[in-house]
C-alpha positions in Angstrom: 0.0 0.0 0.0 2.6 2.5 1.1 4.7 1.8 -2.0 1.8 2.4 -4.3 0.9 5.6 -2.5 4.5 6.9 -2.8 4.5 6.0 -6.5 1.3 7.9 -7.1 2.6 10.9 -5.1 5.8 10.9 -7.2 3.9 10.8 -10.5 1.6 13.6 -9.4 4.5 15.7 -8.3 6.2 15.2 -11.6 3.0 16.1 -13.5 2.6 19.3 -11.5 6.3 20.2 -12.1 5.8 19.7 -15.8 2.7 21.9 -15.9 4.5 24.6 -13.9 7.3 24.5 -16.4 4.9 24.9 -19.2 3.3 27.8 -17.5 6.6 29.5 -17.0 7.6 28.9 -20.6 4.3 30.5 -21.8 4.9 33.5 -19.5 8.5 33.9 -20.8 7.3 33.7 -24.5 4.6 36.2 -24.0 6.9 38.6 -22.1 9.5 38.5 -24.9 6.9 39.2 -27.6 
């Protein structure tokens, strides 16, 4: 159980980090325009 929960947590954190990166990239692109 704990292993599965930790795996789910890891994947969710990775997904949030990815989305945050995308948001930052969008901001950077719009700012440079």
